[in-house]
MDAnalysis code that builds the backbone (N, CA, C; Angstrom):
import MDAnalysis as mda
import numpy as np

u = mda.Universe.empty(552, n_residues=184, atom_resindex=np.repeat(np.arange(184), 3), trajectory=True)
u.add_TopologyAttr("name", ["N", "CA", "C"] * 184)
u.add_TopologyAttr("resid", np.arange(1, 185))
u.add_TopologyAttr("resname", ["MET", "ARG", "LYS", "LEU", "VAL", "CYS", "VAL", "SER", "ALA", "LEU", "PHE", "MET", "LEU", "LEU", "SER", "LEU", "SER", "ALA", "ALA", "ALA", "GLN", "ASP", "TYR", "SER", "LYS", "ALA", "GLU", "VAL", "PHE", "GLY", "GLY", "TYR", "SER", "TYR", "VAL", "HIS", "ALA", "ASN", "VAL", "VAL", "GLY", "THR", "GLY", "PHE", "ASN", "PHE", "ASN", "GLY", "GLY", "SER", "GLY", "SER", "PHE", "ALA", "PHE", "ASN", "PRO", "GLY", "HIS", "TRP", "TRP", "GLY", "LEU", "VAL", "ALA", "ASP", "ALA", "GLY", "VAL", "TYR", "HIS", "ASN", "LYS", "ASP", "PHE", "GLY", "VAL", "SER", "THR", "THR", "LEU", "ILE", "SER", "TYR", "LEU", "PHE", "GLY", "PRO", "ARG", "PHE", "SER", "TYR", "HIS", "GLY", "ALA", "GLY", "ARG", "VAL", "ILE", "PRO", "PHE", "ALA", "GLN", "ALA", "LEU", "PHE", "GLY", "GLY", "ALA", "ARG", "ALA", "ASP", "THR", "THR", "PHE", "ILE", "GLY", "VAL", "SER", "GLY", "THR", "GLU", "ASN", "ALA", "PHE", "ALA", "VAL", "ALA", "VAL", "GLY", "GLY", "GLY", "ILE", "ASP", "ALA", "ARG", "VAL", "THR", "PRO", "HIS", "PHE", "ALA", "PHE", "ARG", "VAL", "ALA", "GLN", "ALA", "GLU", "TYR", "LEU", "MET", "THR", "LYS", "PHE", "ASN", "ASP", "GLY", "LEU", "ASN", "ASN", "ARG", "GLN", "ASN", "ASN", "LEU", "ARG", "LEU", "SER", "THR", "GLY", "ILE", "VAL", "TYR", "ARG", "PHE", "GLY", "GLY", "GLY", "LYS", "GLY", "SER", "ASN", "GLN"])
u.atoms.positions = np.array([
    [141.725, 125.181, 84.698],
    [142.831, 124.268, 84.272],
    [142.428, 123.412, 82.996],
    [141.141, 123.321, 83.151],
    [140.817, 122.390, 81.867],
    [140.749, 123.054, 80.542],
    [140.523, 124.534, 80.592],
    [140.694, 125.284, 79.673],
    [141.809, 125.268, 78.829],
    [142.778, 125.603, 79.997],
    [144.264, 125.773, 79.710],
    [144.769, 124.141, 78.987],
    [144.493, 123.192, 79.447],
    [144.642, 121.760, 78.668],
    [144.231, 121.933, 77.240],
    [142.798, 122.281, 76.895],
    [142.099, 122.319, 75.513],
    [142.891, 123.394, 74.699],
    [143.305, 124.290, 75.479],
    [144.018, 125.515, 74.575],
    [145.391, 124.805, 74.122],
    [146.060, 124.435, 75.153],
    [147.489, 123.800, 74.800],
    [147.112, 122.775, 73.821],
    [146.293, 121.806, 73.971],
    [146.079, 120.692, 72.834],
    [145.776, 121.248, 71.381],
    [144.936, 122.385, 71.441],
    [144.576, 123.031, 70.010],
    [146.081, 123.453, 69.294],
    [146.707, 124.233, 70.137],
    [148.168, 124.943, 69.444],
    [148.947, 123.583, 69.376],
    [149.160, 122.315, 70.016],
    [149.768, 121.254, 69.524],
    [149.399, 120.905, 68.342],
    [148.312, 120.720, 68.163],
    [147.507, 119.985, 67.017],
    [147.742, 120.953, 65.636],
    [147.776, 122.372, 65.929],
    [147.864, 123.184, 64.708],
    [149.339, 123.414, 64.461],
    [150.342, 123.052, 65.246],
    [151.782, 122.857, 65.014],
    [151.904, 121.711, 64.251],
    [151.222, 120.764, 64.537],
    [151.472, 119.264, 63.947],
    [151.056, 119.455, 62.579],
    [150.106, 120.170, 62.248],
    [149.708, 120.553, 60.775],
    [150.620, 121.513, 60.271],
    [151.469, 122.359, 60.738],
    [152.548, 123.352, 60.101],
    [153.717, 122.357, 60.026],
    [153.965, 121.452, 60.917],
    [155.276, 120.656, 60.351],
    [155.010, 119.804, 59.539],
    [153.900, 119.327, 59.297],
    [153.496, 118.207, 58.307],
    [153.838, 118.818, 56.915],
    [153.799, 119.939, 56.563],
    [153.870, 120.842, 55.495],
    [155.303, 121.201, 55.426],
    [156.338, 120.922, 56.219],
    [157.663, 121.509, 56.233],
    [158.347, 120.637, 55.146],
    [158.321, 120.744, 53.901],
    [158.663, 120.345, 52.865],
    [158.300, 120.446, 51.633],
    [159.063, 120.560, 50.660],
    [158.696, 121.088, 49.291],
    [158.215, 119.896, 48.666],
    [157.198, 120.139, 47.609],
    [156.605, 119.381, 46.842],
    [157.235, 119.044, 45.674],
    [158.196, 119.629, 45.358],
    [159.131, 119.274, 44.177],
    [160.375, 119.710, 44.323],
    [161.328, 119.232, 43.720],
    [162.764, 119.877, 43.470],
    [163.461, 119.627, 42.467],
    [164.529, 120.399, 41.857],
    [165.187, 120.289, 40.649],
    [166.817, 120.495, 41.370],
    [167.565, 119.350, 40.971],
    [168.939, 119.270, 41.182],
    [169.838, 119.326, 39.902],
    [170.776, 120.052, 40.012],
    [171.826, 120.146, 38.931],
    [173.236, 120.216, 39.638],
    [174.423, 119.386, 39.049],
    [175.500, 119.774, 39.477],
    [176.476, 118.724, 38.821],
    [177.741, 118.853, 39.511],
    [178.926, 117.848, 38.935],
    [178.744, 116.340, 39.516],
    [179.116, 115.375, 38.666],
    [179.263, 114.169, 38.961],
    [180.558, 113.352, 38.663],
    [180.999, 112.601, 39.404],
    [182.242, 111.982, 39.274],
    [181.762, 110.491, 39.212],
    [182.225, 109.374, 38.283],
    [181.826, 108.171, 38.417],
    [183.176, 107.410, 38.235],
    [183.629, 106.541, 39.147],
    [184.701, 105.551, 39.145],
    [183.853, 104.282, 38.465],
    [184.356, 103.915, 37.468],
    [183.870, 102.866, 36.911],
    [184.883, 101.551, 36.811],
    [184.296, 100.363, 36.851],
    [185.174, 99.235, 36.983],
    [184.691, 98.427, 35.554],
    [185.490, 98.338, 34.727],
    [185.125, 97.734, 33.385],
    [186.179, 96.580, 33.121],
    [186.029, 95.709, 32.872],
    [186.925, 94.274, 32.401],
    [188.336, 94.560, 33.495],
    [187.985, 94.470, 35.004],
    [188.906, 94.545, 35.783],
    [190.026, 95.720, 35.973],
    [189.454, 97.046, 35.120],
    [190.247, 98.063, 35.029],
    [189.487, 99.057, 35.599],
    [189.833, 100.119, 36.346],
    [189.224, 101.210, 36.824],
    [189.377, 102.386, 35.973],
    [188.345, 103.178, 35.526],
    [188.135, 104.433, 34.824],
    [187.461, 105.304, 35.349],
    [187.981, 106.555, 35.663],
    [187.392, 107.586, 36.195],
    [186.661, 108.900, 35.118],
    [185.413, 109.013, 35.397],
    [184.527, 109.588, 34.354],
    [184.114, 110.899, 35.166],
    [184.180, 112.202, 34.295],
    [183.559, 113.454, 35.139],
    [182.562, 113.948, 34.013],
    [181.518, 114.270, 34.828],
    [180.527, 114.971, 34.002],
    [179.403, 115.637, 34.904],
    [178.161, 115.719, 34.413],
    [177.188, 116.372, 35.270],
    [175.818, 115.474, 35.190],
    [175.201, 115.772, 36.574],
    [173.949, 114.780, 36.505],
    [172.908, 115.974, 36.827],
    [171.639, 115.687, 36.898],
    [170.405, 116.222, 37.137],
    [169.334, 115.298, 37.588],
    [168.352, 115.725, 38.476],
    [167.245, 115.146, 38.955],
    [166.291, 115.970, 38.968],
    [164.970, 115.250, 38.814],
    [163.626, 116.145, 39.177],
    [162.985, 115.187, 40.560],
    [162.605, 115.635, 41.403],
    [162.011, 114.906, 42.383],
    [160.636, 115.414, 42.820],
    [159.571, 114.475, 42.783],
    [158.261, 115.138, 42.999],
    [158.116, 114.374, 44.559],
    [157.537, 115.336, 45.660],
    [157.421, 114.666, 46.860],
    [155.952, 114.669, 47.345],
    [155.120, 113.622, 47.027],
    [153.681, 113.373, 47.602],
    [153.610, 113.534, 48.974],
    [154.713, 112.858, 49.614],
    [154.712, 112.947, 51.203],
    [155.620, 113.701, 52.002],
    [155.534, 113.645, 53.239],
    [156.592, 114.245, 53.833],
    [157.813, 113.565, 53.921],
    [157.778, 112.335, 54.043],
    [159.031, 111.400, 53.944],
    [159.417, 110.651, 52.823],
    [158.864, 111.072, 51.586],
    [158.825, 110.122, 50.535],
    [158.842, 110.954, 49.460],
    [159.433, 110.437, 48.278],
    [159.143, 111.171, 47.022],
    [159.732, 110.210, 45.910],
    [159.226, 110.615, 44.538],
    [159.710, 109.971, 43.226],
    [160.690, 110.536, 42.649],
    [161.804, 110.175, 42.350],
    [162.974, 110.856, 41.429],
    [163.110, 110.365, 40.114],
    [163.333, 111.230, 39.161],
    [163.963, 110.778, 37.950],
    [165.249, 111.509, 37.800],
    [166.535, 110.872, 37.468],
    [167.445, 111.288, 37.399],
    [168.493, 110.799, 36.117],
    [169.089, 111.518, 35.699],
    [170.053, 111.410, 34.312],
    [171.420, 112.152, 34.461],
    [172.288, 111.363, 33.741],
    [173.783, 111.949, 34.054],
    [174.563, 111.618, 32.799],
    [175.173, 112.557, 32.531],
    [176.535, 112.166, 31.465],
    [177.575, 112.519, 31.797],
    [178.585, 111.424, 31.546],
    [179.783, 111.401, 32.039],
    [180.953, 111.078, 31.026],
    [182.174, 111.610, 31.173],
    [183.141, 111.474, 29.987],
    [184.446, 111.095, 30.478],
    [184.995, 110.274, 29.678],
    [186.607, 109.811, 29.964],
    [187.239, 109.520, 28.727],
    [188.408, 110.099, 28.545],
    [189.198, 110.029, 27.395],
    [190.639, 109.241, 27.906],
    [190.681, 108.057, 28.183],
    [192.050, 107.308, 28.638],
    [192.359, 106.619, 27.322],
    [193.797, 106.605, 27.358],
    [194.648, 105.574, 26.460],
    [194.089, 105.874, 24.970],
    [193.749, 107.265, 24.578],
    [192.816, 107.327, 23.150],
    [191.634, 107.108, 22.915],
    [191.091, 106.441, 23.816],
    [189.640, 105.769, 23.792],
    [188.682, 107.002, 24.481],
    [187.768, 107.305, 23.340],
    [186.858, 108.592, 24.252],
    [185.657, 107.605, 24.420],
    [185.358, 107.749, 25.628],
    [183.909, 107.155, 26.137],
    [182.792, 108.219, 27.000],
    [181.879, 108.146, 26.349],
    [180.645, 108.656, 27.078],
    [179.505, 107.826, 27.821],
    [179.377, 107.755, 29.123],
    [178.253, 107.227, 29.825],
    [177.365, 108.003, 30.141],
    [176.142, 107.413, 29.757],
    [175.089, 108.040, 30.150],
    [174.068, 107.355, 31.072],
    [173.252, 107.793, 32.067],
    [172.789, 107.163, 33.060],
    [171.323, 107.825, 32.986],
    [170.205, 106.877, 33.213],
    [168.822, 107.395, 33.246],
    [168.286, 106.463, 34.132],
    [167.682, 106.969, 35.489],
    [167.190, 106.274, 36.577],
    [165.894, 106.678, 37.054],
    [165.212, 105.761, 37.763],
    [164.084, 106.404, 38.509],
    [163.685, 105.594, 39.422],
    [163.086, 106.312, 40.562],
    [162.937, 105.319, 41.785],
    [162.579, 106.210, 42.895],
    [162.337, 105.503, 44.230],
    [161.718, 106.398, 45.402],
    [162.959, 107.020, 46.192],
    [162.695, 108.116, 46.852],
    [163.343, 108.914, 47.902],
    [162.990, 108.952, 48.989],
    [163.671, 108.603, 50.300],
    [163.127, 108.943, 51.419],
    [164.042, 109.972, 52.175],
    [163.519, 110.873, 52.525],
    [163.983, 112.138, 53.252],
    [163.583, 112.561, 54.731],
    [164.434, 112.884, 55.584],
    [164.203, 113.556, 56.698],
    [164.303, 114.857, 56.616],
    [162.892, 115.286, 57.098],
    [162.776, 116.808, 56.983],
    [162.691, 117.294, 58.584],
    [163.774, 117.517, 59.318],
    [163.760, 117.912, 60.516],
    [163.572, 119.351, 60.699],
    [163.897, 119.887, 62.099],
    [163.755, 121.323, 62.402],
    [164.936, 122.111, 61.786],
    [166.398, 121.407, 61.505],
    [167.306, 122.026, 60.963],
    [167.421, 122.213, 59.303],
    [168.469, 122.781, 59.135],
    [168.791, 123.188, 57.637],
    [169.271, 122.062, 56.786],
    [169.694, 121.234, 57.647],
    [170.472, 119.907, 56.849],
    [169.219, 118.589, 56.830],
    [169.087, 118.458, 55.533],
    [168.189, 117.257, 55.134],
    [169.002, 116.099, 54.500],
    [169.085, 114.980, 55.270],
    [169.757, 113.642, 54.680],
    [168.340, 112.940, 53.974],
    [169.135, 112.313, 52.843],
    [168.116, 111.346, 52.107],
    [168.533, 110.109, 51.816],
    [167.821, 109.055, 51.444],
    [168.428, 107.782, 50.784],
    [167.533, 107.449, 49.735],
    [168.256, 106.839, 48.573],
    [167.330, 106.436, 47.585],
    [167.764, 105.128, 46.998],
    [166.669, 104.606, 45.887],
    [166.936, 103.342, 45.303],
    [166.494, 103.793, 43.753],
    [167.249, 103.851, 43.059],
    [167.089, 104.307, 41.371],
    [167.180, 103.025, 40.549],
    [166.678, 102.869, 39.603],
    [166.566, 101.809, 38.715],
    [166.503, 102.282, 37.278],
    [167.005, 101.777, 36.148],
    [166.827, 102.458, 34.864],
    [167.770, 101.630, 33.858],
    [168.454, 102.492, 33.254],
    [169.628, 102.282, 32.266],
    [170.583, 103.016, 31.992],
    [171.559, 102.350, 31.447],
    [172.951, 103.203, 30.970],
    [173.277, 102.980, 29.596],
    [174.043, 103.868, 29.136],
    [174.458, 103.713, 27.575],
    [175.804, 104.235, 27.514],
    [176.656, 103.574, 26.885],
    [178.134, 103.702, 26.821],
    [178.597, 103.817, 25.296],
    [178.849, 105.011, 24.870],
    [179.214, 105.344, 23.802],
    [180.974, 105.482, 23.455],
    [181.692, 104.610, 22.655],
    [182.957, 104.580, 22.494],
    [183.296, 104.969, 21.477],
    [184.621, 105.614, 21.166],
    [185.240, 106.045, 19.745],
    [186.770, 105.683, 19.852],
    [187.310, 104.790, 19.126],
    [188.673, 104.628, 19.291],
    [189.223, 104.656, 17.759],
    [190.114, 105.331, 17.508],
    [190.814, 105.681, 15.997],
    [189.443, 105.478, 14.941],
    [188.602, 106.487, 15.390],
    [187.547, 106.619, 14.232],
    [186.444, 105.459, 14.289],
    [186.660, 104.493, 15.127],
    [185.831, 103.310, 15.215],
    [184.907, 103.663, 16.225],
    [183.600, 103.377, 15.987],
    [182.637, 103.782, 17.190],
    [181.685, 102.535, 17.714],
    [181.220, 102.483, 18.848],
    [180.576, 101.733, 19.431],
    [179.639, 102.028, 20.379],
    [178.226, 101.409, 20.686],
    [177.493, 101.655, 21.519],
    [176.725, 100.472, 22.214],
    [176.445, 100.749, 23.431],
    [175.975, 99.525, 24.160],
    [175.121, 100.136, 25.247],
    [173.880, 99.552, 25.541],
    [172.721, 99.806, 26.282],
    [172.826, 98.596, 27.613],
    [172.548, 99.230, 28.649],
    [172.723, 98.109, 29.880],
    [171.683, 98.456, 30.846],
    [171.128, 97.668, 31.634],
    [170.530, 97.801, 33.004],
    [171.205, 98.545, 33.893],
    [170.867, 99.234, 34.846],
    [171.574, 100.108, 35.743],
    [170.895, 100.178, 37.027],
    [171.304, 100.402, 38.114],
    [170.822, 100.439, 39.567],
    [171.908, 101.545, 40.244],
    [171.267, 102.361, 40.967],
    [172.049, 103.228, 41.932],
    [171.308, 103.050, 43.139],
    [172.025, 102.881, 44.191],
    [171.526, 102.873, 45.765],
    [172.438, 103.853, 46.489],
    [172.008, 104.857, 47.330],
    [172.694, 105.601, 48.106],
    [172.033, 106.687, 48.897],
    [172.635, 107.874, 49.022],
    [172.025, 108.924, 49.523],
    [172.736, 110.026, 49.692],
    [172.425, 111.258, 50.332],
    [173.120, 112.233, 50.409],
    [172.562, 113.152, 51.661],
    [173.221, 114.620, 51.469],
    [172.915, 115.262, 52.498],
    [172.773, 116.744, 51.681],
    [171.396, 117.607, 51.781],
    [171.507, 118.851, 51.299],
    [171.195, 119.848, 52.474],
    [172.038, 121.112, 52.327],
    [171.981, 122.167, 53.391],
    [170.991, 123.246, 52.755],
    [170.078, 123.452, 53.435],
    [169.340, 124.735, 53.118],
    [170.031, 125.925, 52.995],
    [169.913, 126.667, 51.975],
    [170.728, 128.001, 52.107],
    [169.935, 129.172, 52.071],
    [168.802, 129.221, 51.462],
    [167.622, 130.248, 51.181],
    [166.415, 129.460, 51.290],
    [165.245, 130.190, 51.429],
    [163.881, 129.425, 51.399],
    [163.761, 128.526, 50.171],
    [164.407, 128.967, 48.889],
    [164.172, 127.814, 47.781],
    [165.418, 127.190, 47.550],
    [166.712, 127.628, 47.994],
    [167.622, 127.027, 47.430],
    [168.451, 126.088, 48.390],
    [169.189, 125.065, 48.230],
    [169.780, 124.270, 48.886],
    [171.207, 123.973, 48.219],
    [172.303, 123.336, 49.005],
    [173.440, 123.058, 48.403],
    [173.644, 121.589, 48.856],
    [173.596, 120.664, 47.708],
    [173.734, 119.472, 47.877],
    [175.323, 119.157, 48.137],
    [175.747, 118.910, 49.578],
    [176.893, 118.778, 50.138],
    [177.533, 117.551, 49.476],
    [176.839, 116.349, 49.449],
    [177.438, 115.090, 48.951],
    [176.089, 114.364, 48.516],
    [176.301, 113.588, 47.529],
    [175.626, 112.468, 47.309],
    [176.228, 111.266, 46.602],
    [176.366, 110.181, 47.486],
    [177.134, 109.104, 46.998],
    [176.393, 107.735, 46.945],
    [176.917, 107.158, 45.795],
    [175.942, 106.027, 45.448],
    [176.737, 104.908, 44.830],
    [176.373, 103.647, 45.322],
    [176.740, 102.360, 44.286],
    [175.931, 102.437, 43.130],
    [176.662, 102.342, 42.044],
    [176.045, 102.369, 40.608],
    [176.403, 101.118, 40.053],
    [175.411, 100.237, 39.808],
    [175.846, 98.896, 39.171],
    [175.397, 98.953, 37.757],
    [176.050, 98.580, 36.758],
    [175.633, 98.622, 35.573],
    [175.982, 96.974, 34.919],
    [175.132, 96.612, 34.004],
    [175.110, 95.267, 33.382],
    [175.712, 95.388, 31.896],
    [176.950, 95.997, 31.600],
    [177.311, 95.967, 30.206],
    [178.025, 94.661, 30.156],
    [177.858, 93.953, 28.923],
    [178.497, 92.718, 28.708],
    [179.924, 92.814, 28.302],
    [180.747, 92.600, 29.249],
    [182.268, 93.046, 29.014],
    [182.914, 91.555, 29.143],
    [182.412, 90.376, 28.671],
    [183.058, 89.151, 28.375],
    [182.742, 88.464, 29.697],
    [183.714, 87.977, 30.534],
    [183.265, 87.118, 31.680],
    [182.464, 87.863, 32.579],
    [182.935, 89.040, 33.097],
    [182.210, 89.677, 34.266],
    [180.838, 90.620, 33.399],
    [179.669, 90.163, 33.586],
    [178.470, 90.764, 33.122],
    [178.060, 91.789, 34.305],
    [178.574, 92.250, 35.206],
    [178.518, 93.380, 36.392],
    [179.457, 94.151, 36.542],
    [179.353, 95.422, 36.428],
    [180.228, 96.348, 36.904],
    [179.764, 97.221, 38.102],
    [180.645, 97.416, 39.295],
    [180.306, 97.937, 40.371],
    [181.146, 99.241, 40.541],
    [180.429, 100.056, 40.291],
    [180.936, 101.523, 40.048],
    [180.494, 102.364, 41.364],
    [181.073, 103.621, 41.385],
    [181.013, 104.463, 42.445],
    [180.393, 105.796, 41.900],
    [179.323, 106.508, 42.150],
    [178.953, 108.009, 41.683],
    [179.001, 108.870, 43.076],
    [179.677, 110.032, 42.672],
    [179.631, 110.999, 43.561],
    [179.105, 112.159, 42.878],
    [178.243, 113.038, 43.395],
    [177.683, 114.446, 42.975],
    [177.613, 115.344, 44.158],
    [177.808, 116.789, 43.726],
    [177.310, 117.905, 44.372],
    [176.962, 118.958, 43.609],
    [176.284, 119.771, 44.076],
    [175.489, 120.789, 43.130],
    [174.364, 121.712, 43.908],
    [173.664, 122.227, 43.065],
    [172.717, 123.010, 43.683],
    [171.275, 122.587, 43.644],
    [170.495, 122.722, 44.470],
    [168.987, 122.141, 44.406],
    [168.045, 123.434, 44.749],
    [166.996, 123.268, 43.959],
    [165.898, 124.248, 43.943],
    [164.707, 123.894, 44.171],
    [164.029, 124.173, 45.356],
    [162.736, 123.478, 45.906],
    [161.777, 124.538, 45.548],
    [160.424, 123.946, 45.365],
    [159.470, 124.712, 45.057],
    [158.079, 123.983, 45.531],
    [157.203, 124.979, 45.839],
    [155.811, 124.330, 46.487],
    [156.136, 124.012, 48.040],
    [154.976, 123.491, 48.294],
    [155.085, 122.990, 49.840],
    [154.452, 124.066, 50.896],
    [154.470, 123.836, 52.143],
    [153.913, 124.733, 52.996],
    [154.938, 125.928, 53.383],
    [154.256, 126.685, 54.239],
    [155.290, 127.870, 54.474],
    [156.288, 127.430, 55.504],
    [156.366, 126.271, 56.227],
    [157.330, 125.561, 56.675],
    [158.565, 125.593, 56.005],
    [158.343, 125.086, 54.712],
    [159.594, 124.859, 53.442],
    [160.281, 126.103, 53.226],
    [159.834, 127.369, 53.852],
    [160.789, 128.546, 53.380],
    [161.601, 128.873, 54.353],
    [161.991, 127.886, 55.384],
    [162.767, 128.239, 56.613],
    [164.141, 128.551, 55.928],
])
């Protein structure tokens, strides 16, 4: 009986080691992004793309670098919004194919505006807080079902010095590195 308990304990320890490696060491995301920006009390819809690179030194957490370019052309005004953000991500790598995550990113944003041949550029502080859900499709590819974030920018628009925006993204994730369990 004692040998059975020892062998069982050994198998449990070995399975914990395999479970600890059930995540990718790094991942790259690319996809479509929609931003609803609130500027001077008016809402504008931007369409574009975003991409990110995540390095995952631990099972539950990683470091993310995120960049996006979004465009709007309302009322003859052409505006391009660029975001560049960095910060931590926390993910749950359960036994299933669905991986939820939450992140808090900090960095900057740039707005380039053109109206009747006159151009202007402004840079601002930006923060994105939110999360998403990835669904594993193959051992290395996943589909980012949804990523929803509160995107705060601090462009100087007169009385209001803070814009409360919404960013929604979806796309493809490529995962590499990690243990044998990351290829499920």
